[in-house]
N, C-alpha and C positions, 0 to 999 in steps of 0.2 A: 504494501500499499503507500509506503514512503516513495518508494521508486515513481510510482504512479503521481504523486503530487510533485515530486522532483522534475519530471517530464513533465508536466502541465506548465508548471512557472517557465522550466526553459524555452517551451514552445512560446511564452506568451512573449518573449524577448524576442522572437523571430519578427525579421521583415521581409514581404515579399519585394523585390525589387525587377523591373524589366531592364535587361541590358542592352545596349546597342553600340555600333560603332560611329565615330564621327571624326573624321582627318585622320583616321588609323589609330585611334585612341579607343578605350573601353569605356563607355559611360552606362550611368543608373538612372532611374528615378523610382521614387516609392510606387509599387503597385496601386494605392487608393490613390494618386493622384492622375493615372490613366484612366481614360473613359474608352477611346479606342487606337485600332492601327488601322490606317488606311493606306492603299495605295498611291503612291505618288501619282499627282495629276497637276499640269502647271495650273497656279492660280490666277484669276485675273489681276492684274496689277492695279493700284490704286497711286494716285498722284499725293505728294504731301508727306508721306509717310517716312520713318526712318528705314536706313538703306538695309536694317535688316529684315524688314516686313517685306517678304516677298509677293504678298498679295492678298486676296481671299480666295475662300470656296464656299460652296453648298453644302451643309449637313444636315440633310434631312429639314430643309427648309430653313436653317439658321446659316447666316452670314457667319462664317469662322476667317480671322485671321491665320495666315499662315505664316510663320516665322523662320527663317534660316538659323537655326541655332547655332552651327560654325559662327556666322556672322556676328550672332550675338555674343558669343563668347571672344570676339574679336579676331576670330582665325578667318584666313581666305574662304571663300564661298563653297561650298560642297557643290560637287558637279554630280548633277542627278543621272543615274543610271536603272537597270531594270530592277535593280533590289532598294533603292530608295523609297523610304516611306515617310509618313505622315504619322506622329503620335499626337493624337488629341487629347487634350489636358484640361483640367480645373483648375482657371487662376482665380479667387476671390469670386466663384459664382459665375465666371464666366470662362466661353470654350476657346482654344487657342490651339494649333497646329505648330508641332516644330516637325522641318525637314531634317531625317538623320537619314546617314548613308544606309547601315544595314541595321536591321532588327539581329538579336542575337538569341537572347533566352529568357525566360522566366525565372528565377534563382531565389534560395529564401537565405538571409543571413541573419547572423545574431547581432542584435545593437550592441554588443559588448566589444564586437570586432571592430566595428567602425569606428576610423581613426579621424581626429581632426586634419584639415591639412592645414599642411606647414606654414610658420609664419615667414615670408618673405619679403626683403626692403623692395617696396615697388610692385610687389605682387598683389593684384585683386582677386584674391579666393571669396569674396562673397557670395558669388553662384554656386559657391561646392559646398555642399552640407556635409563632405568628410569622405574618407578613401577605405575601400574593403576589398581585401584579396577573397576572389570568388575560383573554384573548381569548376570547370566545366564536366557537364555530364559525361562524357568519353573518359575523362582523364580520371574522375570521381570512381569510377568502375575497377579501375586498375590499381587506384591507392586503397590502402588498408585505413589509412586515417587522413585527419586534414595536417598535410606538411605546408612547406615552402612553397610547392608548384602552385599555378591558376596562374591568373589575372588581376591585376589590381585597376578596379573600378571607382572611379570618380564619380561618388554620385551627387547630382544636379540638386541642388535647392530651388525648386520649382518655384515656389511664391518670391523668393529673390532676385528671380529675372525681370522683375517689376514692369511686366509689360503694361499692365493695368490701363497706365496713364495712355499708352499709346492703344490699347484695345478699342476705347471708346470712339477714338478717330479712325479706328479701320472700320468699326462692324457698323 
């Protein structure tokens, strides 16, 4: 019975994240922020919006801004290809789509394993909620435990992307 209580307490400390690649790096967002994953389609451009807002798309009758996540993070724009997709997320009650290079997986991480981003002079890490090492499912089958293998995932702090002031203009 004690093992069951301990297992339940440990499970309560787990969080599901959706992992994806962007600019050759692996990122993740909390599954709770994700509304859906959409196949890439060119959005309708809008004048006068920030450079990272690619345009808008129609999502079941709702106009949803599509944001180039790479541009929003200050990187060169993503080049779209057949595996590109849009992650539709909830931002303060509004929907926004983020263009990502490729979806990877949905994984469970323990909150205790998430590390804060390092404090570096001149680096803006405000959009990074933390870093966590994840093991992909193929590698997980080969391992007997959680070692140092796996990929480091940068967890995006979706609310910190602070798009809400631009969403009103785009939607």
